[in-house]
Structures are given as C-alpha cells and as structure tokens.
C-alpha positions as CSV (number, residue, x, y, z in Angstrom):
1,M,24.1,8.5,13.5
2,E,23.3,6.9,17.1
3,V,20.7,7.7,19.2
4,G,19.7,5.5,22.4
5,V,15.7,4.2,22.5
6,Y,14.7,7.5,24.9
7,D,16.0,10.2,22.4
8,A,14.3,8.2,19.3
9,K,10.9,8.2,21.1
10,T,11.3,11.8,22.1
11,H,12.9,13.1,18.6
12,L,10.9,10.7,16.0
13,S,9.7,13.3,13.8
14,K,13.4,15.0,13.6
15,L,15.0,11.2,12.9
16,L,12.5,10.8,10.2
17,D,13.3,14.0,8.6
18,M,17.2,13.1,8.8
19,V,16.3,9.6,7.6
20,A,14.4,11.2,4.4
21,S,17.2,13.2,3.5
22,G,19.7,10.5,3.3
23,T,21.1,9.8,6.8
24,D,20.8,6.6,8.4
25,V,20.2,6.2,12.1
26,V,21.2,3.7,14.3
27,I,19.2,3.5,17.7
28,T,20.7,1.8,20.5
29,R,19.2,0.1,23.6
30,N,21.7,-0.4,26.7
31,G,24.5,0.9,24.7
32,S,24.3,-2.0,22.0
33,R,22.8,-1.3,18.4
34,A,19.0,-2.4,18.4
35,A,17.7,-0.9,14.9
36,L,18.5,1.0,11.9
37,L,16.2,3.8,10.8
38,T,16.9,4.1,7.0
39,A,14.8,5.5,4.0
40,V,12.5,3.4,1.9
41,P,13.2,4.0,-2.0
42,D,9.9,5.0,-3.9
43,A,8.0,1.8,-5.4
44,P,6.7,2.5,-8.7
45,A,3.0,2.3,-8.7
46,A,1.7,-1.1,-10.3
47,P,-0.8,-0.8,-13.2
48,R,-4.3,-1.6,-11.7
49,P,-6.3,-3.7,-13.9
50,F,-9.8,-1.8,-15.1
51,G,-13.2,-3.4,-13.5
52,L,-13.6,-5.8,-10.5
53,F,-12.9,-8.9,-12.3
54,P,-10.3,-8.1,-15.2
55,D,-10.5,-11.5,-17.0
56,Y,-14.0,-12.3,-16.8
57,V,-15.6,-12.7,-20.1
58,I,-19.4,-12.5,-20.7
59,D,-20.5,-15.0,-23.0
60,E,-22.3,-13.7,-26.3
61,E,-25.9,-15.3,-25.1
62,W,-25.5,-13.0,-21.9
63,K,-25.2,-9.7,-23.9
64,A,-28.6,-9.9,-25.9
65,W,-31.6,-9.0,-23.1
66,T,-34.8,-10.4,-24.9
67,D,-38.3,-9.4,-23.8
68,D,-39.0,-12.7,-22.0
69,D,-35.7,-12.3,-20.2
70,E,-37.0,-8.5,-19.0
71,Q,-40.4,-10.4,-17.9
72,M,-38.6,-13.2,-16.1
73,W,-36.8,-10.6,-14.4
74,Y,-39.4,-7.9,-13.8
75,G,-42.4,-10.3,-13.6
76,N,-44.4,-7.6,-15.9
C-alpha cells in the first residue's frame, strides 16, 4: 500500500494497525517513495543478571564482621 506524507500523518494510527497485521506501507513524498513502514519482529527478552554488579566477588576477609569493625564503623 502507498500513501502520501499528508495522509500518513493524518492516519498514522490506522497505518500502524495495518502494519501490525502484516501489511507493509510505503510513504511517498511528491510521488516518489520516501519511507517504508514495516512490522518489527518481537525480540526475545535477554536474561538479566542478578544484582548491580553480578561479576563482583567479595573476599572472605570482608564476610566476617568483628566487634572491632563495629567500633570503627559506628564509633561505639
């Protein structure tokens, strides 16, 4: 299907519905082809890593919180 720029702007919502149903739409400007509206295939969702820094590993030294650490941190 071919439509002019004015008609494409006026009926964009209808054209997008047509494209979603499988019809390609060519937009023309002054009689020559200017753009092609075509459906975009759904991309599979990429798996997201867990956490902010998924590759960051905490050393064993940091896992143990001692009373001295608490005193330094909180000033108790």
